[in-house]
ZANU-112009 format. One record per residue: x, z, y of N, C-alpha, C in turn. Coordinates in steps of 0.1 Angstrom, whole numbers, padded with zeros to 4 digits, always signed. Example, Ala and Ser with C-alpha at 12.3 -4.5 7.8 and 13.67 -1.06 7.14 Angstrom:
ZANU-112009
+0132+0078-0057+0123+0078-0045+0132+0078-0033+0128+0071-0022+0137+0071-0011+0129+0079+0000
END
This chain:
ZANU-112009
-0088-0001+0351-0081-0011+0347-0083-0014+0367-0073-0019+0376-0075-0020+0389-0083-0027+0392-0082-0039+0385-0092-0053+0388-0107-0053+0381-0107-0045+0372-0120-0041+0369-0123-0025+0374-0123-0021+0382-0135-0014+0392-0134-0018+0404-0124-0029+0409-0124-0039+0422-0139-0047+0418-0143-0044+0406-0153-0060+0405-0165-0051+0400-0164-0038+0396-0175-0028+0398-0178-0020+0411-0169-0023+0418-0170-0022+0430-0180-0028+0439-0172-0037+0436-0182-0050+0446-0198-0052+0440-0198-0053+0428-0211-0054+0426-0220-0044+0430-0215-0027+0425-0224-0016+0431-0228-0022+0451-0217-0028+0456-0224-0031+0472-0229-0043+0469-0229-0049+0466-0241-0062+0461-0255-0057+0460-0253-0045+0448-0271-0039+0445-0272-0031+0457-0266-0026+0464-0269-0017+0470-0274-0024+0489-0271-0033+0491-0277-0045+0503-0289-0055+0496-0293-0051+0485-0303-0058+0483-0315-0046+0472-0325-0044+0484-0333-0035+0474-0338-0039+0465-0342-0037+0458-0352-0034+0443-0361-0027+0445-0374-0029+0441-0389-0018+0443-0393-0025+0428-0405-0017+0428-0413-0016+0420-0419-0032+0417-0420-0042+0423-0423-0050+0430-0413-0062+0429-0411-0071+0427-0405-0085+0435-0405-0085+0447-0398-0087+0457-0393-0090+0473-0403-0109+0466-0411-0117+0475-0412-0129+0476-0398-0131+0478-0387-0129+0484-0375-0134+0486-0366-0136+0475-0372-0128+0462-0358-0130+0457-0367-0136+0445-0378-0147+0450-0378-0152+0433-0386-0166+0441-0383-0180+0437-0389-0189+0442-0396-0203+0435-0402-0210+0434-0407-0220+0426-0417-0214+0416-0424-0205+0420-0436-0203+0413-0448-0208+0402-0457-0208+0397-0467-0217+0401-0477-0207+0387-0486-0214+0384-0501-0203+0376-0509-0212+0367-0515-0206+0361-0528-0213+0360-0537-0205+0350-0551-0210+0348-0558-0198+0338-0564-0205+0322-0559-0195+0311-0569-0200+0297-0576-0200+0298-0581-0203+0285-0598-0203+0283-0606-0189+0287-0595-0179+0284-0600-0163+0284-0599-0162+0299-0595-0170+0308-0595-0163+0319-0583-0149+0327-0574-0158+0313-0559-0153+0321-0553-0159+0329-0547-0152+0337-0535-0159+0344-0518-0161+0341-0519-0171+0332-0502-0170+0338-0494-0180+0340-0483-0166+0347-0474-0172+0359-0460-0175+0352-0449-0185+0360-0435-0191+0354-0429-0187+0363-0420-0180+0365-0416-0180+0381-0397-0174+0375-0387-0186+0385-0377-0183+0382-0366-0183+0393-0360-0171+0387-0352-0167+0397-0340-0166+0394-0340-0166+0412-0316-0167+0411-0314-0157+0406-0301-0161+0400-0287-0159+0396-0283-0148+0406-0287-0134+0403-0280-0121+0415-0276-0118+0404-0268-0118+0395-0252-0113+0387-0243-0117+0393-0230-0104+0395-0214-0105+0399-0206-0110+0395-0198-0124+0395-0193-0132+0387-0179-0122+0389-0182-0110+0381-0164-0099+0376-0158-0104+0368-0159-0113+0359-0148-0116+0353-0139-0131+0360-0149-0138+0368-0141-0144+0376-0131-0146+0381-0137-0130+0391-0129-0124+0396-0118-0119+0395-0115-0113+0384-0104-0106+0376-0095-0117+0373-0100-0134+0361-0088-0145+0362-0085-0150+0375-0089-0147+0386-0084-0152+0400-0077-0146+0405-0078-0128+0402-0068-0124+0404-0058-0126+0399-0052-0127+0382-0044-0128+0376-0037-0138+0378-0044-0146+0382-0040-0167+0384-0029-0164+0396-0035-0153+0411-0026-0151+0418-0014-0143+0418-0016-0135+0407-0004-0125+0406+0008-0134+0399+0006-0146+0388+0016-0152+0382+0022-0161+0388+0012-0165+0397+0018-0175+0407+0030-0169+0418+0023-0155+0425+0036-0152+0432+0048-0149+0426+0049-0147+0412+0061-0144+0402+0066-0152+0405+0063-0169+0399+0070-0177+0398+0077-0184+0411+0064-0179+0420+0072-0188+0436+0085-0180+0440+0084-0164+0434+0092-0157+0439+0106-0161+0424+0110-0165+0415+0114-0168+0406+0122-0185+0412+0112-0191+0417+0117-0205+0418+0125-0202+0430+0122-0196+0438+0129-0190+0452+0147-0188+0456+0143-0179+0441+0158-0175+0435+0165-0183+0431+0160-0191+0427+0165-0204+0417+0173-0211+0429+0163-0213+0441+0167-0221+0455+0177-0218+0461+0179-0207+0461+0188-0199+0466+0205-0199+0464+0202-0197+0449+0212-0202+0441+0216-0213+0439+0210-0224+0437+0217-0238+0441+0222-0243+0455+0216-0233+0463+0223-0233+0476+0232-0232+0476+0237-0216+0472+0251-0212+0472+0259-0226+0463+0256-0228+0449+0264-0239+0440+0265-0250+0450+0256-0257+0455+0261-0268+0466+0269-0264+0477+0266-0257+0484+0280-0254+0491+0294-0252+0486+0297-0248+0475+0305-0246+0472+0312-0257+0463+0302-0267+0464+0302-0283+0460+0308-0295+0469+0302-0290+0481+0305-0294+0496+0320-0295+0495+0321-0280+0492+0337-0276+0499+0351-0279+0484+0345-0280+0480+0353-0287+0463+0355-0302+0464+0341-0307+0471+0346-0321+0472+0356-0324+0487+0355-0313+0498+0359-0320+0507+0375-0314+0504+0376-0309+0499+0393-0308+0494+0396-0317+0487+0388-0323+0479+0392-0330+0469+0393-0346+0476+0383-0347+0487+0384-0360+0494+0401-0363+0504+0400-0346+0510+0410-0349+0517+0426-0351+0507+0430-0345+0497+0440-0347+0484+0442-0364+0477+0426-0371+0476+0429-0381+0476+0433-0392+0491+0425-0385+0494+0432-0396+0513+0443-0391+0514+0456-0382+0515+0470-0380+0512+0470-0386+0503+0471-0392+0488+0475-0396+0482+0472-0410+0485+0462-0412+0495+0459-0435+0496+0473-0436+0509+0474-0423+0513+0479-0429+0530+0490-0426+0532+0501-0419+0519+0516-0416+0518+0522-0422+0507+0536-0425+0504+0538-0435+0496+0548-0427+0486+0540-0410+0484+0552-0407+0479+0543-0408+0465+0554-0403+0451+0552-0409+0442+0545-0395+0432+0535-0397+0424+0528-0386+0418+0529-0390+0404+0531-0377+0398+0531-0380+0383+0515-0380+0372+0518-0382+0364+0506-0381+0353+0496-0366+0355+0504-0358+0354+0500-0342+0356+0493-0341+0371+0494-0351+0378+0486-0349+0397+0471-0354+0390+0478-0367+0384+0466-0374+0382+0451-0369+0375+0457-0361+0364+0451-0355+0351+0439-0342+0355+0451-0336+0367+0445-0322+0375+0430-0328+0383+0433-0337+0390+0425-0344+0400+0408-0346+0391+0413-0354+0378+0403-0364+0370+0394-0350+0360+0400-0338+0356+0398-0327+0356+0387-0321+0366+0391-0319+0376+0379-0308+0389+0368-0319+0386+0373-0331+0388+0360-0343+0395+0350-0340+0383+0361-0344+0365+0347-0339+0359+0339-0328+0357+0350-0321+0361+0348-0302+0362+0328-0304+0372+0327-0316+0384+0320-0311+0390+0306-0320+0389+0315-0331+0374+0304-0338+0373+0293-0332+0363+0299-0323+0358+0295-0317+0345+0282-0308+0354+0287-0302+0363+0281-0296+0372+0265-0296+0376+0272-0306+0382+0260-0316+0391+0246-0323+0378+0254-0327+0369+0241-0330+0359+0233-0318+0352+0241-0307+0352+0233-0296+0348+0223-0291+0356+0228-0293+0373+0219-0290+0383+0208-0298+0386+0211-0309+0379+0196-0323+0383+0190-0318+0373+0194-0317+0354+0186-0312+0352+0174-0303+0354+0179-0292+0362+0176-0281+0367+0163-0286+0373+0161-0296+0378+0152-0302+0387+0142-0310+0386+0131-0308+0388+0116-0314+0383+0115-0328+0394+0118-0334+0390+0115-0350+0398+0128-0350+0400+0127-0362+0414+0139-0361+0423+0143-0354+0434+0160-0352+0436+0166-0347+0454+0176-0351+0453+0170-0358+0470+0177-0363+0475+0193-0359+0481+0197-0355+0478+0209-0341+0480+0216-0342+0469+0207-0342+0457+0215-0342+0444+0223-0349+0443+0215-0361+0445+0213-0381+0441+0226-0380+0447+0223-0373+0461+0237-0376+0473+0250-0376+0462+0251-0363+0458+0265-0358+0460+0270-0361+0443+0255-0365+0432+0265-0369+0420+0272-0384+0426+0265-0390+0434+0272-0407+0443+0285-0409+0442+0285-0399+0451+0296-0390+0457+0306-0389+0445+0305-0381+0439+0315-0375+0426+0319-0385+0414+0308-0397+0415+0313-0408+0409+0320-0417+0420+0317-0423+0428+0325-0426+0438+0345-0421+0432+0342-0406+0436+0356-0406+0438+0364-0404+0422+0354-0407+0413+0359-0408+0402+0366-0418+0401+0360-0430+0403+0364-0444+0404+0379-0443+0414+0377-0438+0421+0395-0434+0432+0400-0433+0426+0399-0418+0421+0413-0420+0410+0415-0426+0404+0405-0433+0396+0413-0441+0382+0420-0456+0384+0414-0457+0399+0417-0466+0408+0438-0463+0416+0440-0452+0415+0448-0449+0424+0461-0451+0415+0453-0442+0399+0462-0434+0388+0468-0452+0382+0455-0461+0381+0462-0474+0374+0472-0480+0385+0472-0484+0400+0485-0485+0405+0496-0480+0402+0494-0468+0404+0501-0461+0403+0511-0459+0391+0502-0459+0377+0514-0466+0366+0517-0477+0369+0512-0492+0373+0518-0501+0372+0529-0506+0387+0529-0496+0391+0535-0496+0404+0550-0487+0403+0545-0474+0403+0552-0463+0405+0557-0454+0390+0552-0452+0387+0554-0450+0370+0564-0452+0363+0561-0466+0361+0571-0479+0355+0584-0481+0360+0580-0481+0371+0593-0483+0382+0603-0470+0375+0596-0462+0377+0607-0446+0377+0612-0446+0360+0605-0448+0350+0609-0447+0338+0620-0459+0339+0623-0469+0344+0633-0481+0340+0644-0478+0349+0645-0468+0365+0657-0462+0368+0659-0452+0358+0650-0446+0354+0658-0439+0347+0664-0443+0336+0660-0450+0330+0666-0458+0315+0677-0467+0319+0677-0476+0335+0694-0476+0332+0703-0470+0338+0701-0457+0345+0710-0449+0346+0715-0446+0338+0707-0442+0330+0710-0434+0315+0722-0449+0310+0716-0456+0309+0728-0466+0303+0736-0468+0309+0736-0470+0323+0747-0471+0333+0754-0458+0332+0748-0445+0329+0763-0440+0326+0765-0439+0316+0765-0444+0306+0766-0444+0289+0781-0453+0290+0776-0468+0296+0784-0477+0302+0798-0473+0311+0798-0469+0318+0808-0456+0324+0814-0450+0314+0809-0440+0304+0819-0431+0293+0823-0441+0285+0822-0452+0282+0826-0458+0267+0831-0467+0276+0835-0470+0286+0844-0479+0298+0852-0469+0296+0853-0458+0299+0863-0451+0304+0869-0443+0294+0861-0442+0277+0869-0443+0268+0878-0448+0258+0871-0465+0266+0877-0471+0252+0884-0486+0270+0891-0477+0280+0890-0490+0290+0907-0493+0283+0912-0497+0273+0923-0505+0269+0914-0520+0255+0909-0516+0257+0895-0526+0245+0898-0544+0252+0903-0547+0242+0906-0567+0245+0893-0569+0249+0889-0579+0260+0883-0585+0265+0874-0598+0251+0870-0597+0242+0867-0605+0229+0857-0622+0232+0860-0634+0239+0849-0643+0237+0835-0642+0232+0821-0645+0235+0811-0649+0230+0814-0652+0217+0810-0650+0205+0814-0657+0190+0824-0657+0184+0837-0655+0196+0851-0650+0193+0856-0643+0177+0864-0646+0169+0869-0637+0156+0885-0633+0163+0887-0635+0179+0899-0630+0181+0906-0614+0180+0906-0613+0173+0909-0596+0174+0910-0591+0157+0912-0581+0154+0917-0570+0140+0902-0567+0133+0894-0562+0139+0885-0557+0128+0879-0548+0139+0865-0538+0137+0856-0529+0145+0868-0520+0146+0867-0512+0153+0876-0501+0154+0866-0488+0162+0856-0491+0165+0852-0485+0175+0834-0487+0175+0823-0475+0181+0815-0479+0184+0806-0470+0193+0797-0479+0199+0791-0470+0211+0783-0457+0208+0779-0448+0218+0769-0444+0209+0755-0450+0212+0743-0446+0207+0733-0456+0202+0724-0454+0224+0714-0464+0224+0708-0472+0233+0695-0477+0231+0684-0463+0234+0671-0466+0229+0663-0473+0235+0660-0492+0232+0655-0493+0240+0634-0494+0242+0633-0492+0227+0613-0488+0228+0613-0485+0215+0600-0475+0214+0596-0478+0201+0587-0496+0196+0591-0497+0191+0583-0511+0186+0570-0512+0186+0565-0526+0187+0551-0525+0193+0541-0522+0186+0542-0514+0176+0532-0516+0163+0529-0499+0166+0534-0492+0171+0537-0478+0171+0542-0477+0164+0545-0458+0162+0552-0445+0154+0549-0450+0140+0540-0453+0133+0537-0451+0121+0545-0463+0115+0549-0477+0123+0553-0482+0117+0570-0478+0114+0577-0473+0110+0591-0469+0108+0600-0476+0097+0594-0486+0096+0604-0497+0088+0598-0510+0092+0613-0519+0094+0615-0528+0102+0625-0530+0104+0628-0547+0112+0640-0548+0116+0637-0555+0131+0651-0558+0136+0646-0566+0154+0658-0570+0152+0660-0579+0165+0679-0585+0173+0676-0595+0177+0686-0601+0182+0683-0614+0192+0689-0630+0181+0684-0635+0184+0684-0649+0181+0702-0653+0180+0706-0656+0172+0718-0657+0176+0718-0675+0177+0725-0682+0189+0723-0698+0184+0736-0702+0190+0743-0710+0182+0759-0710+0191+0755-0722+0199+0751-0732+0194+0754-0742+0204+0748-0742+0218+0737-0729+0215+0727-0724+0231+0728-0710+0231+0744-0703+0242+0748-0692+0243+0739-0687+0252+0733-0693+0262+0725-0687+0275+0713-0678+0266+0709-0686+0256+0689-0687+0248+0692-0670+0245+0679-0664+0251+0680-0648+0251+0663-0646+0246+0663-0655+0232+0653-0648+0225+0655-0634+0216+0641-0623+0215+0645-0614+0212+0633-0615+0198+0633-0609+0188+0625-0611+0175+0622-0594+0176+0611-0590+0169+0608-0575+0165+0600-0578+0153+0604-0573+0140+0594-0577+0129+0595-0562+0125+0579-0548+0125+0577-0540+0119+0573-0545+0105+0576-0535+0098+0570-0542+0081+0554-0530+0082+0548-0533+0076+0537-0524+0071+0534-0513+0073+0528-0500+0071+0532-0489+0067+0532-0486+0057+0532-0494+0045+0538-0491+0030+0550-0496+0030+0561-0498+0038+0572-0506+0038+0580-0511+0030+0572-0519+0027+0574-0531+0018+0572-0546+0025+0559-0549+0029+0557-0564+0035+0552-0566+0048+0562-0578+0049+0562-0584+0063+0555-0591+0068+0541-0586+0074+0529-0592+0081+0528-0598+0092+0534-0589+0104+0534-0595+0116+0545-0595+0124+0547-0600+0136+0562-0601+0144+0557-0606+0153+0565-0601+0161+0569-0608+0178+0577-0614+0183+0579-0622+0192+0587-0632+0203+0587-0633+0214+0601-0624+0221+0600-0624+0233+0611-0627+0242+0610-0639+0248+0621-0654+0257+0637-0641+0263+0629-0632+0268+0644-0624+0271+0640-0608+0271+0648-0601+0275+0648-0591+0273+0640-0577+0283+0640-0581+0289+0631-0578+0305+0615-0581+0301+0610-0589+0292+0600-0594+0289+0603-0578+0277+0604-0579+0270+0606-0564+0261+0605-0555+0267+0612-0550+0278+0613-0536+0284+0602-0536+0288+0593-0547+0298+0582-0547+0307+0573-0547+0298+0573-0547+0288+0554-0559+0280+0548-0562+0286+0558-0578+0286+0549-0588+0295+0548-0593+0281+0541-0602+0283+0531-0610+0273+0541-0619+0261+0538-0613+0250+0548-0617+0241+0541-0627+0226+0545-0637+0223+0544-0647+0213+0544-0638+0199+0526-0636+0194+0525-0629+0181+0523-0636+0172+0530-0637+0160+0526-0645+0143+0522-0633+0136+0518-0642+0126+0515-0636+0112+0517-0644+0100+0522-0638+0089+0527-0643+0078+0521-0636+0067+0520-0641+0057+0516-0634+0043+0526-0632+0030+0541-0635+0032+0546-0637+0024+0563-0625+0021+0563-0621+0037+0576-0615+0034+0578-0596+0030+0589-0594+0026+0591-0584+0016+0603-0579+0022+0603-0565+0022+0613-0555+0029+0621-0563+0043+0631-0552+0046+0634-0550+0062+0652-0560+0066+0652-0566+0050+0665-0573+0059+0667-0587+0064+0653-0591+0073+0654-0606+0077+0662-0606+0087+0667-0619+0091+0674-0620+0102+0669-0631+0108+0672-0634+0125+0668-0647+0130+0680-0658+0134+0684-0668+0127+0694-0675+0135+0694-0690+0135+0695-0696+0146+0691-0707+0154+0676-0708+0157+0669-0705+0155+0655-0703+0159+0645-0700+0148+0651-0696+0132+0646-0705+0122+0649-0683+0119+0637-0678+0113+0636-0665+0102+0642-0672+0092+0647-0658+0082+0652-0656+0066+0650-0645+0063+0642-0646+0052+0637-0630+0049+0634-0634+0030+0632-0625+0023+0631-0623+0011+0617-0628+0005+0614-0640-0003+0601-0640-0003+0597-0629-0013+0579-0625-0014+0573-0617-0017+0576-0617-0032+0585-0608-0038+0584-0603-0053+0591-0612-0062+0599-0614-0055+0606-0628-0063+0623-0628-0054+0631-0634-0056+0645-0630-0056+0654-0645-0045+0637-0650-0036+0641-0661-0028+0642-0660-0019+0651-0672-0012+0650-0670+0006+0645-0679+0009+0640-0677+0018+0627-0682+0024+0631-0687+0039+0629-0698+0048+0633-0702+0058+0622-0708+0066+0617-0697+0076+0607-0699+0087+0611-0705+0100+0602-0716+0102+0606-0719+0121+0593-0715+0127+0603-0708+0136+0598-0701+0148+0592-0709+0158+0592-0726+0156+0585-0732+0167+0570-0733+0165+0567-0735+0147+0556-0737+0143+0550-0724+0134+0562-0712+0130+0558-0701+0122+0555-0707+0107+0558-0717+0098+0557-0725+0087+0569-0724+0083+0570-0723+0068+0579-0724+0059+0582-0731+0056+0598-0739+0056+0606-0752+0056+0613-0754+0049+0616-0747+0039+0624-0742+0028+0625-0728+0021+0626-0732+0009+0624-0716+0002+0636-0719-0009+0645-0715-0012+0654-0712-0024+0660-0698-0030+0660-0700-0044+0664-0690-0053+0676-0686-0048+0680-0670-0047+0694-0664-0049+0697-0660-0064+0706-0671-0069+0711-0675-0083+0717-0651-0090+0703-0649-0097+0709-0642-0102+0706-0624-0097+0707-0626-0081+0701-0615-0076+0689-0607-0080+0690-0601-0078+0680-0588-0084+0666-0583-0068+0653-0580-0078+0647-0580-0063+0637-0568-0071+0622-0565-0061+0615-0556-0067+0620-0542-0067+0628-0540-0058+0636-0530-0057+0643-0522-0070+0647-0526-0071+0659-0529-0085+0672-0523-0076+0680-0527-0070+0689-0520-0060+0685-0520-0045+0682-0515-0040+0678-0514-0027+0688-0503-0016+0693-0502-0009+0698-0495-0003+0692-0478+0000+0698-0467+0004+0700-0456+0007+0685-0452+0010+0675-0447+0007+0666-0444+0015+0656-0454+0022+0663-0465+0016+0652-0478+0024+0645-0486+0011+0635-0487+0011+0628-0496-0005+0625-0507+0003+0623-0518-0007+0625-0532-0013+0634-0542-0002+0648-0536+0001+0653-0541+0008+0665-0548-0004+0658-0553-0016+0671-0558-0023+0683-0569-0017+0675-0577-0011+0679-0590-0004+0682-0588+0013+0694-0584+0015+0697-0582+0031+0708-0590+0034+0697-0600+0044+0699-0609+0051+0708-0611+0065+0722-0613+0068+0730-0610+0079+0738-0625+0086+0738-0627+0100+0748-0636+0107+0756-0626+0108+0769-0638+0110+0781-0636+0116+0784-0651+0128+0797-0646+0131+0802-0654+0142+0802-0674+0132+0801-0669+0119+0803-0683+0111+0789-0691+0107+0780-0681+0105+0768-0684+0099+0756-0674+0091+0752-0679+0081+0741-0671+0073+0750-0668+0064+0751-0647+0059+0753-0644+0042+0738-0640+0037+0742-0637+0024+0734-0629+0018+0735-0614+0014+0735-0603+0012+0738-0591+0008+0729-0585+0002+0737-0585-0017+0723-0581-0024+0735-0577-0041+0726-0572-0048+0732-0572-0060+0729-0580-0067+0733-0575-0083+0729-0584-0098+0732-0577-0106+0723-0580-0116+0725-0568-0129+0741-0569-0138+0747-0582-0132+0760-0585-0136+0772-0573-0133+0764-0572-0119+0775-0563-0109+0773-0546-0110+0760-0543-0119+0762-0533-0122+0749-0525-0107+0747-0533-0101+0746-0527-0087+0750-0529-0075+0767-0526-0077+0778-0529-0070+0771-0541-0060+0781-0538-0049+0774-0549-0035+0782-0563-0037+0768-0573-0039+0778-0594-0038+0776-0597-0027+0784-0604-0021+0780-0606-0010+0781-0624-0010+0770-0633-0009+0773-0645-0006+0769-0657+0006+0782-0667+0009+0777-0670+0022+0770-0681+0017+0754-0687+0027+0746-0695+0025+0748-0700+0035+0745-0716+0031+0742-0729+0042+0728-0728+0045+0724-0724+0063+0712-0724+0069+0701-0736+0070+0711-0749+0061+0702-0759+0062+0697-0761+0049+0707-0754+0045+0698-0763+0028+0696-0748+0017+0700-0733+0027+0704-0726+0017+0706-0728+0000+0722-0737+0000+0725-0733-0011+0735-0724-0005+0743-0718-0022+0754-0707-0022+0766-0716-0022+0775-0711-0009+0785-0719-0007+0798-0712-0014+0799-0701-0010+0809-0689-0019+0802-0669-0023+0810-0666-0035+0804-0652-0035+0818-0649-0037+0812-0632-0034+0822-0623-0034+0819-0609-0040+0823-0607-0049+0821-0592-0058+0832-0580-0050+0821-0576-0045+0829-0558-0040+0825-0546-0054+0835-0538-0050+0833-0526-0060+0824-0512-0051+0817-0518-0043+0811-0508-0039+0789-0506-0043+0790-0494-0046+0781-0493-0053+0768-0494-0042+0760-0501-0039+0745-0509-0033+0739-0496-0028+0728-0489-0038+0722-0479-0035+0725-0465-0027+0741-0465-0026+0747-0460-0020+0750-0455-0007+0745-0471-0003+0749-0474+0014+0736-0472+0017+0738-0467+0033+0722-0468+0039+0720-0481+0045+0731-0490+0047+0730-0503+0049+0742-0515+0053+0741-0526+0061+0759-0532+0059+0753-0539+0071+0764-0545+0071+0765-0554+0084+0783-0562+0088+0781-0579+0089+0793-0582+0085+0794-0591+0099+0808-0589+0105+0812-0590+0113+0826-0601+0110+0826-0619+0114+0840-0625+0114+0843-0620+0100+0829-0623+0087+0833-0628+0077+0839-0610+0065+0839-0604+0074+0839-0585+0067+0832-0584+0068+0827-0577+0056+0813-0568+0054+0817-0553+0056+0808-0544+0065+0809-0529+0068+0794-0527+0062+0802-0515+0056+0787-0505+0049+0792-0490+0056+0777-0487+0058+0772-0473+0062+0767-0465+0056+0767-0452+0052+0763-0439+0044+0760-0432+0060+0752-0419+0048+0746-0410+0065+0757-0401+0059+0763-0395+0070+0766-0378+0073+0756-0364+0069+0746-0372+0086+0737-0363+0082+0730-0363+0094+0717-0355+0095+0704-0361+0098+0706-0370+0113+0715-0367+0121+0722-0369+0131+0736-0380+0134+0738-0387+0121+0753-0392+0119+0754-0400+0108+0760-0410+0111+0762-0423+0101+0776-0425+0099+0782-0430+0091+0796-0430+0090+0798-0447+0087+0807-0452+0092+0810-0470+0083+0821-0465+0080+0818-0465+0067+0830-0458+0054+0838-0465+0051+0832-0479+0052+0838-0494+0036+0839-0503+0041+0845-0515+0042+0849-0526+0045+0854-0538+0032+0845-0549+0032+0854-0555+0026+0853-0573+0034+0870-0575+0033+0871-0586+0038+0872-0602+0035+0867-0608+0034+0858-0621+0023+0869-0632+0029+0879-0627+0039+0889-0637+0044+0902-0635+0034+0905-0620+0033+0914-0619+0022+0915-0609+0012+0901-0608+0006+0890-0604-0005+0897-0592-0007+0901-0587+0005+0907-0569+0002+0897-0563+0007+0894-0549+0004+0886-0537+0005+0891-0525+0006+0886-0514+0018+0893-0505+0016+0882-0489+0025+0889-0481+0030+0880-0472+0039+0883-0470+0048+0872-0467+0055+0877-0461+0070+0866-0456+0076+0864-0448+0086+0857-0438+0094+0857-0438+0106+0843-0448+0112+0842-0446+0125+0824-0433+0126+0820-0431+0132+0811-0417+0133+0803-0433+0139+0790-0429+0136+0780-0438+0142+0768-0426+0144+0769-0422+0157+0755-0414+0161+0741-0422+0161+0731-0414+0158+0716-0422+0152+0709-0409+0162+0695-0407+0168+0691-0405+0167+0676-0401+0162+0672-0409+0154+0666-0403+0145+0670-0402+0129+0669-0396+0118+0674-0393+0106+0677-0411+0097+0668-0414+0099+0671-0427+0087+0674-0445+0096+0683-0449+0089+0684-0462+0097+0678-0471+0088+0667-0483+0091+0658-0492+0081+0672-0505+0081+0674-0505+0092+0681-0521+0093+0693-0522+0102+0699-0528+0100+0711-0532+0114+0715-0550+0114+0712-0554+0126+0717-0568+0126+0726-0570+0139+0737-0581+0133+0752-0581+0143+0743-0591+0150+0749-0592+0166+0747-0607+0170+0763-0606+0180+0766-0621+0176+0780-0627+0173+0785-0626+0191+0770-0629+0196+0777-0631+0208+0777-0620+0221+0770-0614+0224+0768-0599+0230+0779-0590+0218+0779-0586+0210+0789-0579+0198+0778-0567+0195+0771-0570+0196+0756-0554+0194+0747-0554+0179+0752-0539+0180+0743-0539+0164+0730-0539+0172+0717-0543+0164+0704-0542+0165+0699-0535+0157+0699-0522+0151+0690-0512+0145+0678-0506+0152+0670-0504+0138+0662-0504+0135+0663-0490+0128+0660-0481+0138+0658-0467+0131+0643-0456+0132+0640-0452+0124+0624-0446+0126+0617-0453+0130+0613-0467+0130+0603-0470+0144+0609-0478+0155+0619-0468+0157+0623-0476+0176+0637-0484+0172+0640-0493+0184+0648-0502+0189+0656-0501+0196+0671-0499+0187+0681-0492+0194+0695-0505+0190+0704-0504+0202+0710-0510+0200+0728-0499+0202+0741-0508+0200+0752-0506+0199+0758-0514+0203+0770-0508+0207+0782-0518+0212+0794-0518+0204+0801-0524+0199+0811-0528+0188+0821-0528+0195+0835-0520+0197+0848-0523+0201+0852-0526+0189+0869-0534+0189+0876-0543+0186+0890-0538+0183+0900-0541+0177+0912-0543+0177+0921-0549+0180+0930-0554+0187+0931-0560+0198+0946-0564+0190+0947-0577+0188+0952-0582+0177+0972-0583+0185+0977-0583+0179+0993-0574+0184+0997-0594+0183
END
């Protein structure tokens, strides 16, 4: 072994430079003394110095020196790699800084993808810096500074994205929506330029003859899982300028009404402005309606109609609808728990339902909105479970049925004024497959439709009186 040979050679040279003969030289020992015993024999004790060469220590020293050399070379290689990585980081950081500076200084609108790419790059750099930092023992000023710059950049990107969302992206969405709506209105006006003007709340026409394309307002406020519910605009004849909108998604079971929201204007609804949130524990089905600042709905697991004051969120009256079936006995096709469907037209409050005596055919009753007493009742020949939904305009019931997944047909009417019923065919486009509720507002002549969780409106066209 190379180390062992070196140690032996050193020991040999040491011995060569230290002559030893038959007698010990006086310089090889010291601190000796003697004494005579009883027999005259001299006894001496001598302490010799350690003259052996430390071979083992030299070997250990050489091994340690070799290990330190390897470790130094390894750490030096790491430092070179870290230097290259940090140079790359500096270049990427400079590029990102320049891009963000352009975003800050220009008024160009950026889409969500721009911000996502920026955040992804910053996130990757953050991960690499974390790994780099964990490789160092102790603190490193350069890496700490780099980490701080990346953290500041992350906050800046988030701030820019927030500002853009609040100002640019939202405005762009509204502009697109308004352009689409304007285009639909122009097309509708071009197709129906002979339609008579019908004053709000007036019945000076010959009935519904056409319907516009659907206009999607937005998804309901509880989300896409809440596909059942209703929405509309409060009809207050004494205060036609009032613009109270309500949205009432049912729970995901499609049965119980527990939460609803009120918006003071359509702008508040469209722009997600703060709304009034309310909770009740006794509503059932999506047949509710709002009239004169009161919500009317089917009371849970009964044939009762409940009247809810929207100012206090409390029930002011509850009344049984005579002979009406309930608990999903005769609901609409594809929509459960809507045995009692409440509706509003120019004259007031109505109930659309079935009885056992009617064998499931639609029964129409005019309801006193103050006392909830039944004022009059009409029996039809239309089977309710074959109908998707229904609404009433000027005392005429219109029933809807599905044609396919993208079209409905207003196919049936019953005129309570003349007690006549019959067939018609008005095609009604829909964006999604199932319609859960339809509410008519006499002031703007619109249908407010709840379509698989989306809030949709339609404009009605009426026949001109001769």
